[in-house]
Residue frames relative to the residue before (quaternion, step in Angstrom):
aa qw qx qy qz dx dy dz
M 1.0000 0.0000 0.0000 0.0000 0.00 0.00 0.00
T 0.3925 -0.7266 0.5090 0.2428 3.60 -0.81 0.93
T 0.6465 -0.5082 0.3927 0.4116 3.54 -1.29 0.35
E 0.6352 0.5415 -0.3340 0.4379 3.59 0.96 -0.84
A 0.6656 0.4910 -0.3076 0.4704 3.56 0.92 -0.88
T 0.6386 0.5434 -0.3336 0.4308 3.56 0.99 -0.80
T 0.6926 0.4655 -0.2915 0.4676 3.59 0.81 -0.94
T 0.6146 0.5365 -0.3546 0.4568 3.59 1.06 -0.64
D 0.6541 0.5081 -0.3151 0.4633 3.55 0.94 -0.91
L 0.6665 0.5120 -0.3094 0.4448 3.58 0.92 -0.89
A 0.6807 0.5109 -0.2977 0.4324 3.55 0.91 -0.92
T 0.7464 0.3949 -0.2256 0.4858 3.59 1.09 -0.62
T 0.4785 0.6662 -0.4460 0.3581 3.59 1.24 0.07
D 0.3486 -0.7216 0.5637 0.2003 3.57 -0.92 0.92
L 0.4139 -0.7505 0.4587 0.2347 3.56 -0.49 1.21
D 0.7341 0.4356 -0.2404 0.4622 3.56 0.95 -0.85
A 0.7720 0.3834 -0.1847 0.4721 3.58 1.06 -0.74
A 0.3349 0.7686 -0.4945 0.2293 3.59 1.23 0.24
T 0.4383 -0.6662 0.5297 0.2890 3.55 -1.07 0.76
T 0.4503 -0.7111 0.4838 0.2397 3.54 -1.18 0.50
T 0.0451 0.7572 -0.6497 0.0500 3.53 -0.90 1.06
T 0.0335 -0.8363 0.5468 -0.0211 3.55 -0.29 1.22
T 0.3903 -0.6857 0.5624 0.2472 3.52 -1.23 0.58
G 0.7468 -0.4111 0.2785 0.4424 3.51 -1.31 0.02
D 0.7111 0.4339 -0.2696 0.4830 3.57 1.09 -0.59
G 0.6201 -0.5910 0.3303 0.3965 3.59 1.25 0.30
F 0.4505 0.6842 -0.4600 0.3424 3.58 1.26 0.14
D 0.2725 -0.7683 0.5648 0.1282 3.59 -0.83 1.06
A 0.2633 -0.8109 0.5053 0.1334 3.58 -0.10 1.32
D 0.6496 0.5176 -0.3294 0.4490 3.59 0.99 -0.74
A 0.6344 0.5188 -0.3295 0.4689 3.57 1.03 -0.75
A 0.6377 0.5189 -0.3247 0.4677 3.59 1.04 -0.75
A 0.6546 0.5042 -0.3100 0.4703 3.58 0.99 -0.84
A 0.6425 0.5169 -0.3194 0.4667 3.57 1.00 -0.80
F 0.6565 0.5068 -0.3097 0.4649 3.56 1.00 -0.83
A 0.6204 0.5211 -0.3363 0.4801 3.60 1.04 -0.70
G 0.6437 0.5146 -0.3165 0.4698 3.59 1.01 -0.79
H 0.5948 0.5641 -0.3430 0.4587 3.54 1.11 -0.76
F 0.7181 0.4394 -0.2615 0.4722 3.57 0.88 -0.90
L 0.5720 0.5512 -0.3889 0.4667 3.58 1.14 -0.45
D 0.6298 0.5213 -0.3191 0.4794 3.56 1.06 -0.75
I 0.6308 0.5242 -0.3244 0.4712 3.59 1.03 -0.80
L 0.6318 0.5350 -0.3287 0.4545 3.58 0.96 -0.87
N 0.6826 0.4903 -0.2894 0.4583 3.57 0.87 -0.97
K 0.6861 0.4779 -0.2916 0.4646 3.58 0.92 -0.86
S 0.5884 0.5488 -0.3716 0.4630 3.59 1.15 -0.54
A 0.6364 0.5153 -0.3229 0.4745 3.57 1.04 -0.78
I 0.6302 0.5256 -0.3302 0.4664 3.58 1.02 -0.77
A 0.6196 0.5499 -0.3388 0.4460 3.58 1.03 -0.79
L 0.6775 0.4818 -0.2968 0.4699 3.59 0.91 -0.88
L 0.6434 0.5078 -0.3227 0.4733 3.57 0.96 -0.81
T 0.6386 0.5255 -0.3219 0.4609 3.58 1.03 -0.76
S 0.6199 0.5340 -0.3335 0.4683 3.58 1.03 -0.77
V 0.6391 0.5143 -0.3148 0.4774 3.57 1.00 -0.84
G 0.6522 0.5282 -0.3111 0.4459 3.57 0.95 -0.87
H 0.6475 0.5082 -0.3097 0.4761 3.56 1.08 -0.75
Q 0.7301 0.4638 -0.2540 0.4327 3.56 0.74 -1.08
T 0.7056 0.4395 -0.2634 0.4895 3.60 1.11 -0.58
G 0.4725 -0.6885 0.4301 0.3430 3.57 1.25 -0.21
L 0.3489 0.7715 -0.4785 0.2325 3.58 1.24 0.25
F 0.6365 0.5196 -0.3509 0.4492 3.59 0.98 -0.70
E 0.6327 0.5163 -0.3365 0.4689 3.60 1.03 -0.74
S 0.6429 0.5196 -0.3272 0.4578 3.60 0.96 -0.83
L 0.6654 0.5040 -0.2998 0.4620 3.56 0.92 -0.92
A 0.6580 0.5283 -0.3122 0.4365 3.56 0.98 -0.85
E 0.7068 0.4640 -0.2582 0.4674 3.58 1.10 -0.66
L 0.6909 0.4733 -0.2682 0.4761 3.57 1.25 -0.40
P 0.4353 -0.5962 0.5753 0.3523 3.57 -1.24 0.37
A 0.7533 -0.2899 0.2434 0.5379 3.61 -1.18 -0.27
A 0.0348 0.8303 -0.5465 0.1036 3.58 -0.63 1.15
T 0.5232 -0.6124 0.4893 0.3344 3.54 -1.26 0.44
S 0.6600 -0.4903 0.3788 0.4249 3.55 -1.27 0.25
R 0.6190 0.5405 -0.3446 0.4538 3.61 1.06 -0.68
Q 0.6673 0.4956 -0.3028 0.4662 3.57 0.90 -0.89
I 0.6549 0.5064 -0.3096 0.4678 3.57 0.99 -0.83
A 0.6541 0.5052 -0.3117 0.4688 3.59 0.95 -0.86
D 0.6653 0.5065 -0.3066 0.4547 3.58 0.90 -0.89
A 0.6246 0.5588 -0.3400 0.4267 3.59 1.03 -0.77
G 0.7705 0.3279 -0.1786 0.5167 3.56 1.09 -0.69
G 0.4582 -0.6931 0.4432 0.3366 3.59 1.27 0.04
L 0.4728 0.6880 -0.4080 0.3697 3.57 1.09 0.78
D 0.6022 -0.5537 0.4378 0.3730 3.54 -1.33 0.27
E 0.4776 -0.7195 0.4254 0.2706 3.57 -0.66 1.14
R 0.6535 0.5318 -0.3446 0.4140 3.62 0.86 -0.85
Y 0.6632 0.4815 -0.3091 0.4825 3.60 0.94 -0.82
V 0.6388 0.5284 -0.3264 0.4542 3.56 0.98 -0.83
R 0.6567 0.5179 -0.3195 0.4454 3.59 0.94 -0.86
E 0.6628 0.4907 -0.3162 0.4689 3.60 0.96 -0.80
W 0.6288 0.5266 -0.3238 0.4716 3.56 1.05 -0.81
L 0.6410 0.5278 -0.3209 0.4556 3.57 0.96 -0.84
G 0.6060 0.5568 -0.3543 0.4441 3.59 1.04 -0.71
G 0.6626 0.5008 -0.2984 0.4702 3.55 0.96 -0.85
M 0.6672 0.4997 -0.2963 0.4662 3.57 1.02 -0.79
V 0.6198 0.5375 -0.3431 0.4575 3.57 1.11 -0.67
V 0.7252 0.4267 -0.2677 0.4694 3.61 0.73 -0.99
A 0.6149 0.5269 -0.3467 0.4734 3.59 1.25 -0.28
G 0.4832 -0.6770 0.4289 0.3523 3.58 1.25 -0.24
V 0.4705 0.6789 -0.4369 0.3561 3.57 1.25 0.33
V 0.7808 0.1886 -0.0683 0.5917 3.57 0.96 -0.97
R 0.3337 -0.7301 0.5603 0.2039 3.58 -1.06 0.74
Y 0.1738 -0.8039 0.5669 0.0461 3.55 -1.01 0.89
D 0.1994 -0.7445 0.6269 0.1136 3.56 -1.02 0.89
P 0.2857 -0.8064 0.4876 0.1739 3.63 -0.22 1.23
T 0.6034 0.5578 -0.3676 0.4354 3.61 1.15 -0.45
E 0.7671 0.3310 -0.1681 0.5232 3.55 0.88 -0.99
R 0.2822 -0.7746 0.4998 0.2656 3.55 1.32 -0.40
T 0.4481 0.6638 -0.4623 0.3805 3.52 0.91 1.03
Y 0.2835 -0.7514 0.5823 0.1265 3.51 -1.26 0.62
L 0.0486 -0.7990 0.5993 -0.0100 3.55 -1.09 0.77
L 0.2320 -0.7389 0.6174 0.1378 3.55 -0.99 0.93
P 0.3849 -0.7369 0.4987 0.2452 3.62 -0.47 1.14
R 0.6036 -0.5879 0.3971 0.3638 3.56 -1.06 0.70
E 0.6300 0.5429 -0.3364 0.4419 3.57 1.06 -0.73
H 0.6598 0.4833 -0.3017 0.4900 3.58 1.12 -0.65
A 0.6152 0.5458 -0.3363 0.4589 3.56 1.07 -0.75
A 0.6250 0.5606 -0.3317 0.4301 3.58 1.11 -0.69
V 0.7222 0.3997 -0.2291 0.5159 3.59 1.26 -0.32
L 0.7810 0.3819 -0.1527 0.4700 3.59 1.18 -0.55
T 0.6732 0.4614 -0.3152 0.4842 3.62 1.19 0.09
R 0.6646 -0.5194 0.3635 0.3954 3.54 -1.25 0.37
A 0.5623 0.6031 -0.3840 0.4155 3.58 1.18 -0.44
A 0.5842 0.5944 -0.3624 0.4173 3.58 1.25 -0.39
G 0.3378 -0.7619 0.4938 0.2482 3.61 1.22 -0.28
P 0.8393 -0.1265 0.0970 0.5199 3.62 -0.84 -0.92
N 0.6315 0.5263 -0.3343 0.4609 3.59 1.27 -0.20
N 0.4432 0.7021 -0.4445 0.3362 3.59 1.29 0.18
M 0.2216 -0.8138 0.5273 0.1027 3.57 -0.18 1.29
A 0.5771 0.5909 -0.3847 0.4121 3.60 1.12 -0.54
L 0.5967 0.5784 -0.3499 0.4325 3.56 1.06 -0.75
L 0.6826 0.5085 -0.2910 0.4368 3.58 0.91 -0.92
M 0.5950 0.6017 -0.3675 0.3859 3.60 1.11 -0.59
Q 0.5124 0.6420 -0.4197 0.3862 3.60 1.23 -0.30
H 0.6148 0.5657 -0.3531 0.4211 3.57 1.10 -0.62
V 0.5894 0.5642 -0.3686 0.4454 3.59 1.14 -0.53
S 0.6905 0.4590 -0.2864 0.4802 3.58 0.87 -0.92
M 0.6010 0.5557 -0.3585 0.4488 3.60 1.09 -0.63
M 0.6412 0.5120 -0.3253 0.4701 3.58 1.00 -0.78
G 0.6442 0.5382 -0.3213 0.4382 3.57 0.98 -0.82
E 0.6211 0.5746 -0.3403 0.4102 3.57 1.07 -0.73
V 0.7703 0.3260 -0.1822 0.5169 3.61 1.08 -0.61
E 0.2888 0.8053 -0.4884 0.1717 3.60 1.23 0.17
Q 0.7068 0.4631 -0.2904 0.4491 3.62 0.73 -0.98
K 0.6317 0.5207 -0.3360 0.4657 3.59 1.04 -0.68
V 0.6495 0.5052 -0.3162 0.4722 3.58 1.02 -0.78
I 0.6197 0.5355 -0.3426 0.4603 3.60 1.01 -0.77
E 0.6256 0.5273 -0.3348 0.4675 3.57 1.03 -0.73
R 0.6589 0.4939 -0.3137 0.4728 3.61 1.03 -0.75
F 0.5512 0.5782 -0.3974 0.4516 3.60 1.14 -0.50
R 0.7303 0.4403 -0.2350 0.4664 3.56 0.93 -0.90
N 0.8223 0.2631 -0.1002 0.4945 3.58 0.95 -0.84
G 0.5042 -0.6540 0.4284 0.3667 3.59 1.24 -0.11
G 0.6011 0.5648 -0.4234 0.3748 3.54 -1.31 -0.09
G 0.3182 -0.7442 0.5531 0.1975 3.54 -1.26 -0.31
L 0.5582 -0.5897 0.4660 0.3515 3.53 -1.35 -0.10
S 0.4085 -0.6775 0.5467 0.2744 3.55 -1.33 0.18
Y 0.6493 -0.5098 0.3786 0.4186 3.56 -1.23 0.31
A 0.5679 0.6022 -0.3799 0.4129 3.59 1.18 -0.49
D 0.6059 0.5633 -0.3505 0.4390 3.60 1.20 -0.43
Y 0.7231 0.3701 -0.2109 0.5437 3.59 1.29 -0.24
P 0.1219 -0.8523 0.5027 0.0779 3.61 0.40 1.16
L 0.7439 0.3864 -0.2242 0.4970 3.60 1.13 -0.52
F 0.3802 0.7648 -0.4682 0.2265 3.60 1.25 -0.01
H 0.7112 0.4570 -0.2866 0.4508 3.59 0.70 -1.02
R 0.6110 0.5346 -0.3575 0.4616 3.58 1.07 -0.63
N 0.6803 0.4945 -0.2904 0.4563 3.57 0.88 -0.98
M 0.6923 0.4735 -0.2860 0.4634 3.57 0.87 -0.95
A 0.6233 0.5405 -0.3451 0.4475 3.58 1.02 -0.77
E 0.6682 0.4931 -0.2996 0.4698 3.57 0.97 -0.84
T 0.6555 0.5198 -0.3107 0.4512 3.58 0.98 -0.86
S 0.7141 0.4414 -0.2645 0.4745 3.58 0.80 -1.00
A 0.6149 0.5517 -0.3580 0.4351 3.60 1.04 -0.68
A 0.6098 0.5577 -0.3579 0.4347 3.58 1.03 -0.72
V 0.6765 0.4684 -0.2830 0.4928 3.59 1.01 -0.83
N 0.7134 0.4746 -0.2750 0.4361 3.57 0.78 -1.03
D 0.6191 0.5345 -0.3544 0.4532 3.59 1.01 -0.69
A 0.7169 0.4564 -0.2477 0.4652 3.55 1.02 -0.82
A 0.8670 0.1865 -0.0169 0.4619 3.58 0.88 -0.88
L 0.4891 0.7081 -0.4440 0.2494 3.64 1.08 -0.46
L 0.7644 0.4055 -0.2229 0.4489 3.57 0.60 -1.11
D 0.7792 0.3878 -0.1870 0.4555 3.58 0.86 -0.95
V 0.7863 0.3096 -0.1478 0.5139 3.59 1.12 -0.61
I 0.7454 0.4439 -0.2483 0.4310 3.58 0.70 -1.08
L 0.6917 0.4767 -0.2982 0.4532 3.60 0.73 -0.97
P 0.6664 0.4973 -0.3319 0.4454 3.67 0.92 -0.69
L 0.4648 0.6543 -0.4653 0.3734 3.62 1.23 -0.04
V 0.6735 0.4168 -0.2767 0.5441 3.58 1.21 -0.50
P 0.4145 -0.7363 0.4658 0.2629 3.61 -0.39 1.16
G 0.8465 0.1775 -0.1503 0.4789 3.55 -0.88 1.01
L 0.4907 0.7029 -0.4293 0.2844 3.62 1.17 -0.27
P 0.6498 0.5086 -0.3611 0.4343 3.67 0.76 -0.78
G 0.6504 0.5148 -0.3185 0.4587 3.60 0.98 -0.77
R 0.6557 0.4960 -0.3126 0.4756 3.58 0.98 -0.80
L 0.6324 0.5269 -0.3297 0.4623 3.58 1.03 -0.77
A 0.6498 0.5149 -0.3155 0.4615 3.56 1.00 -0.79
A 0.6740 0.4921 -0.2907 0.4681 3.57 1.06 -0.76
G 0.5460 -0.6315 0.3843 0.3942 3.57 1.13 -0.66
I 0.2229 0.7467 -0.5961 0.1934 3.57 -0.43 1.27
D 0.4983 -0.6252 0.5092 0.3186 3.56 -1.39 0.08
V 0.0355 -0.8141 0.5760 -0.0639 3.56 -0.73 1.16
C 0.0153 -0.7839 0.6177 0.0603 3.55 -1.13 0.59
D 0.2708 -0.7237 0.6176 0.1467 3.51 -1.29 0.62
V 0.2273 -0.7932 0.5577 0.0902 3.56 -0.57 1.23
G 0.7969 0.1041 -0.1308 0.5805 3.56 -0.66 1.10
C 0.1339 0.8724 -0.4607 0.0929 3.55 1.02 0.89
G 0.3202 -0.7536 0.5201 0.2431 3.62 1.16 -0.30
A 0.8225 -0.1935 0.1599 0.5103 3.58 -0.88 -0.94
G 0.5413 -0.7246 0.3383 0.2597 3.57 1.27 0.37
H 0.3488 0.7752 -0.4833 0.2093 3.59 1.21 0.18
A 0.6350 0.5265 -0.3416 0.4505 3.60 0.98 -0.78
V 0.6341 0.5228 -0.3289 0.4652 3.60 0.96 -0.83
N 0.6986 0.4798 -0.2856 0.4474 3.57 0.83 -0.94
L 0.6057 0.5390 -0.3568 0.4640 3.58 1.07 -0.65
M 0.6850 0.4775 -0.2853 0.4704 3.58 0.91 -0.93
A 0.6486 0.5306 -0.3238 0.4392 3.57 0.96 -0.86
R 0.6555 0.4984 -0.3108 0.4747 3.58 1.03 -0.75
A 0.7004 0.4768 -0.2724 0.4560 3.58 0.98 -0.85
Y 0.7937 0.2094 -0.0889 0.5641 3.59 1.10 -0.69
P 0.1175 -0.8550 0.5024 0.0521 3.61 0.35 1.23
A 0.6225 0.5508 -0.3558 0.4273 3.62 1.15 -0.38
S 0.6654 0.4791 -0.2996 0.4879 3.59 1.23 -0.36
R 0.3392 -0.7252 0.5709 0.1822 3.52 -1.33 0.46
F 0.1241 -0.8294 0.5447 -0.0049 3.57 -0.71 1.15
T 0.0716 -0.7779 0.6241 0.0175 3.54 -1.09 0.87
G 0.1412 -0.7813 0.6030 0.0773 3.55 -1.00 0.86
Y 0.1278 -0.7899 0.5979 0.0480 3.57 -0.93 0.98
D 0.2032 0.7401 -0.6291 0.1234 3.55 -1.04 0.84
F 0.4198 -0.7208 0.4789 0.2735 3.60 -1.05 0.60
S 0.5620 0.5813 -0.3937 0.4372 3.58 1.27 0.06
E 0.3691 -0.7417 0.5179 0.2131 3.58 -0.55 1.17
A 0.6359 0.5345 -0.3357 0.4441 3.59 1.01 -0.77
A 0.6643 0.4998 -0.3083 0.4625 3.59 0.94 -0.87
I 0.6546 0.5101 -0.3110 0.4633 3.58 0.97 -0.86
A 0.6157 0.5372 -0.3453 0.4616 3.59 1.06 -0.71
E 0.6449 0.5065 -0.3178 0.4759 3.60 1.01 -0.79
A 0.6448 0.5312 -0.3191 0.4474 3.57 0.98 -0.87
R 0.6701 0.4906 -0.3003 0.4692 3.57 0.93 -0.90
A 0.6409 0.5292 -0.3282 0.4489 3.57 1.00 -0.79
E 0.6573 0.4922 -0.3196 0.4729 3.60 0.96 -0.80
A 0.6339 0.5283 -0.3352 0.4547 3.59 0.98 -0.81
A 0.6435 0.5151 -0.3187 0.4680 3.58 1.03 -0.78
R 0.6473 0.5168 -0.3197 0.4601 3.59 0.97 -0.84
M 0.7115 0.4407 -0.2486 0.4875 3.56 1.07 -0.76
G 0.4306 -0.7357 0.4348 0.2903 3.58 1.29 -0.06
L 0.3452 0.7724 -0.4673 0.2568 3.57 1.10 0.70
A 0.1834 -0.7869 0.5820 0.0919 3.56 -0.85 1.00
N 0.7022 0.4633 -0.2546 0.4769 3.58 1.26 -0.23
A 0.6395 0.4642 -0.3462 0.5057 3.60 1.18 0.51
R 0.0408 0.7846 -0.6174 0.0397 3.55 -0.87 0.97
F 0.1918 -0.7874 0.5813 0.0724 3.55 -1.19 0.63
E 0.0697 -0.8034 0.5914 0.0044 3.54 -1.01 0.87
V 0.4119 -0.6619 0.5672 0.2654 3.54 -1.17 0.70
V 0.1852 0.7870 -0.5487 0.2128 3.56 -0.31 1.31
D 0.3239 -0.6685 0.6292 0.2290 3.54 -1.17 0.71
V 0.3139 -0.8093 0.4628 0.1798 3.57 -0.22 1.26
A 0.5142 0.6029 -0.4367 0.4259 3.60 1.23 -0.08
R 0.7308 0.3457 -0.2067 0.5511 3.58 1.30 -0.37
L 0.3119 0.7794 -0.4906 0.2335 3.56 1.25 0.30
D 0.0195 -0.7798 0.6253 -0.0217 3.55 -0.88 1.01
A 0.2961 0.7462 -0.5278 0.2773 3.55 0.10 1.35
R 0.0169 0.8649 -0.5013 0.0199 3.56 0.96 0.93
G 0.8713 0.0210 -0.0538 0.4873 3.52 -0.84 1.10
A 0.4366 0.7392 -0.4275 0.2834 3.60 1.16 0.46
Y 0.8017 0.3119 -0.1194 0.4957 3.60 1.12 -0.58
D 0.4120 -0.6842 0.5525 0.2384 3.51 -1.25 0.64
A 0.7882 0.0498 -0.0156 0.6132 3.57 1.19 -0.56
V 0.0894 -0.7617 0.6405 0.0400 3.54 -1.10 0.85
M 0.1005 -0.7955 0.5966 0.0337 3.56 -1.05 0.80
A 0.0314 -0.7660 0.6417 0.0233 3.55 -1.22 0.59
F 0.1266 -0.8158 0.5638 0.0239 3.55 -0.51 1.22
D 0.8203 -0.2054 0.0853 0.5269 3.59 -0.31 1.30
A 0.4995 0.6878 -0.3934 0.3503 3.57 0.99 0.78
I 0.6223 0.5928 -0.3567 0.3663 3.61 1.05 -0.58
H 0.6863 0.5377 -0.3214 0.3694 3.61 0.80 -0.92
D 0.7489 0.3639 -0.2482 0.4950 3.62 1.09 -0.42
Q 0.3618 0.7133 -0.5095 0.3175 3.58 1.21 0.45
A 0.5673 -0.5833 0.4509 0.3670 3.57 -1.15 0.57
H 0.8014 0.0705 0.0050 0.5940 3.58 0.91 -0.95
P 0.1407 -0.8568 0.4900 0.0775 3.60 0.41 1.21
A 0.6195 0.5399 -0.3650 0.4377 3.61 0.99 -0.68
A 0.6513 0.5021 -0.3137 0.4746 3.59 0.98 -0.80
V 0.6311 0.5293 -0.3304 0.4609 3.58 1.01 -0.79
L 0.6677 0.4939 -0.3092 0.4633 3.60 0.90 -0.86
R 0.6314 0.5107 -0.3392 0.4749 3.63 1.02 -0.70
N 0.6601 0.5043 -0.3137 0.4599 3.58 0.95 -0.83
I 0.6235 0.5236 -0.3359 0.4735 3.58 1.06 -0.71
H 0.6308 0.5322 -0.3263 0.4608 3.57 0.96 -0.88
D 0.7068 0.4634 -0.2662 0.4636 3.58 0.88 -0.97
A 0.6323 0.5465 -0.3362 0.4341 3.60 1.14 -0.53
L 0.6191 0.5650 -0.3393 0.4270 3.57 1.24 -0.36
R 0.4563 -0.6346 0.5504 0.2936 3.52 -1.22 0.59
P 0.7426 -0.4502 0.2411 0.4332 3.64 -1.16 0.39
D 0.7582 0.3165 -0.2006 0.5336 3.61 1.00 -0.67
G 0.3665 0.7834 -0.4422 0.2376 3.57 1.25 0.37
V 0.2186 -0.7677 0.5930 0.1062 3.54 -1.27 0.49
F 0.2155 -0.7581 0.6060 0.1076 3.53 -1.15 0.77
L 0.1175 -0.7689 0.6266 0.0488 3.56 -0.79 1.08
M 0.0212 -0.8110 0.5831 -0.0432 3.56 -0.42 1.25
V 0.1189 -0.7684 0.6274 0.0421 3.54 -0.76 1.11
D 0.2035 0.7822 -0.5647 0.1668 3.58 -0.62 1.08
I 0.7676 -0.4373 0.2350 0.4053 3.50 -1.35 0.36
K 0.3028 -0.7412 0.5747 0.1692 3.55 -0.98 0.96
A 0.3493 0.6773 -0.5662 0.3141 3.53 -0.32 1.34
S 0.5187 -0.6084 0.4883 0.3499 3.53 -1.31 0.05
S 0.5006 -0.6272 0.5015 0.3232 3.56 -1.21 0.49
N 0.6692 0.4671 -0.2790 0.5062 3.57 1.30 -0.24
V 0.4939 -0.6961 0.4342 0.2880 3.57 -0.60 1.16
E 0.6761 0.5261 -0.3136 0.4096 3.58 0.82 -0.96
E 0.6695 0.4932 -0.3017 0.4664 3.59 1.14 -0.51
N 0.6418 0.5049 -0.3271 0.4756 3.60 1.27 -0.07
I 0.4106 0.7395 -0.4597 0.2706 3.58 1.27 -0.06
G 0.7466 0.3989 -0.2271 0.4815 3.59 0.92 -0.79
L 0.4824 0.6661 -0.4392 0.3615 3.60 1.28 0.01
A 0.4941 -0.7173 0.3997 0.2856 3.58 -0.55 1.19
W 0.7763 0.2676 -0.1517 0.5503 3.61 1.08 -0.67
G 0.2460 0.8228 -0.4857 0.1629 3.58 1.21 0.46
S 0.6769 0.4846 -0.3053 0.4623 3.60 0.85 -0.91
Y 0.5983 0.5572 -0.3582 0.4509 3.58 1.07 -0.66
L 0.6383 0.5366 -0.3402 0.4346 3.61 0.92 -0.84
Y 0.6893 0.4590 -0.2902 0.4796 3.59 0.89 -0.87
A 0.6288 0.5335 -0.3364 0.4548 3.59 1.10 -0.66
I 0.6946 0.4570 -0.2924 0.4724 3.60 0.78 -0.95
S 0.5958 0.5473 -0.3561 0.4676 3.56 1.18 -0.50
T 0.6662 0.5028 -0.2938 0.4658 3.57 0.92 -0.96
F 0.7629 0.3974 -0.1956 0.4710 3.56 0.88 -0.98
H 0.8215 0.1665 -0.1055 0.5351 3.61 1.14 -0.32
C 0.7933 0.4016 -0.2456 0.3862 3.58 0.10 -1.30
M 0.6919 0.4366 -0.2708 0.5072 3.59 0.84 -0.95
S 0.6749 0.5376 -0.2983 0.4082 3.54 0.93 -0.95
V 0.6792 0.4746 -0.3195 0.4597 3.61 0.87 -0.82
S 0.5985 0.5388 -0.3598 0.4712 3.58 1.15 -0.53
L 0.6748 0.4789 -0.2908 0.4803 3.58 0.90 -0.92
G 0.6172 0.5645 -0.3359 0.4332 3.57 1.12 -0.65
L 0.6935 0.4034 -0.2561 0.5392 3.56 1.27 -0.36
D 0.5057 -0.6432 0.4018 0.4113 3.59 1.31 0.40
G 0.3840 0.7558 -0.4442 0.2897 3.52 1.11 0.75
D 0.7424 -0.4457 0.3066 0.3952 3.51 -1.40 -0.15
G 0.2857 -0.7757 0.5162 0.2239 3.60 1.15 -0.48
L 0.0452 0.8565 -0.5125 0.0412 3.57 0.94 0.91
G 0.3358 -0.7753 0.4746 0.2467 3.58 0.92 -0.85
T 0.6314 -0.5772 0.3824 0.3493 3.53 -1.20 0.66
A 0.7563 0.3639 -0.1914 0.5089 3.57 0.92 -0.93
W 0.1324 0.8051 -0.5635 0.1293 3.58 0.83 0.95
G 0.3868 -0.7963 0.4008 0.2359 3.55 1.22 -0.45
V 0.6118 -0.5950 0.3925 0.3430 3.52 -1.19 0.66
E 0.6078 0.5615 -0.3684 0.4238 3.60 1.08 -0.60
L 0.6913 0.4499 -0.2754 0.4939 3.59 0.85 -0.98
A 0.6093 0.5549 -0.3557 0.4408 3.58 0.99 -0.74
G 0.6582 0.5092 -0.3076 0.4614 3.58 0.94 -0.85
R 0.6593 0.5018 -0.3114 0.4653 3.57 0.97 -0.85
M 0.6753 0.4947 -0.3029 0.4554 3.59 0.92 -0.85
L 0.6139 0.5274 -0.3513 0.4707 3.59 1.06 -0.63
A 0.6539 0.5039 -0.3107 0.4711 3.58 0.98 -0.83
E 0.6624 0.5085 -0.3012 0.4604 3.58 0.97 -0.86
A 0.6517 0.5079 -0.3123 0.4688 3.58 1.17 -0.57
G 0.6424 -0.5565 0.3079 0.4276 3.57 1.30 -0.13
F 0.5191 0.6458 -0.4248 0.3647 3.58 1.23 -0.02
G 0.1529 -0.7790 0.6012 0.0908 3.53 -1.18 0.62
G 0.8233 0.2639 -0.1768 0.4704 3.53 -1.26 0.40
V 0.1667 0.8129 -0.5389 0.1450 3.58 0.87 0.93
D 0.1038 -0.7825 0.6134 0.0237 3.54 -0.85 1.03
V 0.1925 -0.7871 0.5793 0.0889 3.59 -0.81 1.02
R 0.0520 -0.8182 0.5717 -0.0324 3.54 -0.69 1.16
D 0.3148 -0.7210 0.5837 0.2007 3.57 -1.34 0.32
V 0.1904 -0.7301 0.6417 0.1378 3.52 -1.33 0.49
E 0.4897 -0.7155 0.4135 0.2779 3.56 -0.59 1.18
S 0.7115 0.4616 -0.2671 0.4576 3.58 0.95 -0.81
D 0.7419 0.3204 -0.1989 0.5545 3.60 1.27 -0.07
P 0.0747 -0.8520 0.5173 0.0306 3.61 0.29 1.21
F 0.6075 0.6007 -0.3460 0.3877 3.59 1.21 -0.34
N 0.7836 0.3492 -0.1508 0.4913 3.58 1.14 -0.58
A 0.2855 -0.6807 0.6413 0.2092 3.48 -1.39 0.45
Y 0.2710 -0.7636 0.5707 0.1334 3.57 -1.10 0.73
F 0.1321 -0.8113 0.5693 0.0163 3.55 -0.48 1.28
V 0.1092 -0.7627 0.6358 0.0460 3.55 -0.86 1.04
A 0.0481 0.8218 -0.5584 0.1026 3.57 -0.39 1.27
R 0.2034 -0.7882 0.5725 0.0978 3.55 -0.96 0.87
R 0.5514 -0.6025 0.4615 0.3466 3.51 -1.17 0.65
S 0.4463 -0.7006 0.4865 0.2709 3.57 -0.82 1.00
């Protein structure tokens, strides 16, 4: 059997429906072949993920979306890119079924239905944006392997593009839903914000959520905390561009936050699970709230039980990003290494242990990756 025939057979084998051929020792050869085909499919899709990340970062999907059927030269010129690289990338997109190719005219076309999922116009539904996290994990693979052998973790300095990627990902959700969908999850909060209250965002990153709220609710006062000086600098720069006088940002390790009774509302957007000491952070948030204060925590929607995540379409991704980033950066700070898939069950218990009462867990249709916890100070 030739190598070509072998890979073809593997790629077309149905993992679930494979017939059984066992040897005398009980080894199921068909099951092994099906499993190999399964991994060949994973290899191919991993390559598509990387190509998709490149398409997002170079603006190729935007160029394709704006052009009718076009040659590789026309597409490259539209984005100011090298034609040879663009042509090879297009080949990968064609065989992946992402881009359509006319071999007679040698033109490429991105269907509108595909553009709706792969361009920035898609907002939080932009799947190309998420593929950047795959390449980010690859950049630290060897460092993570070393930690497997010797323990410990990585630092945020090992991820030069992390804040850029996360800022873009969270901005897509917040631009689409923060003001009209997410904040109203807390009963009465929009009205209180309009009247004027004190709010802080813990682990604010580049501060886009704070700045959106500060612009929408000028009577309220907003503070963003993060221990990344680079992220805080970006947050301050955006606030200055927007002309905001009611938003301020501070470089703070929120595990040491001492702001007892300073805020009417505290928020944390995908920030608690990768803290070095999340239990301490939750206690500090509880203590920072005034008696009628509320905590809105947005974090990963998964189960704390591995077996209950088996059917989750992005379950393996959660454990991967945890291994390559979220758990690792916590361990790198001598932290608890809580992990991305800490789960809604553990999150609820930790909120209760921190002193919160009446925790309500909500969903947002435009954000299937996260659960929204509304917790009040007891």
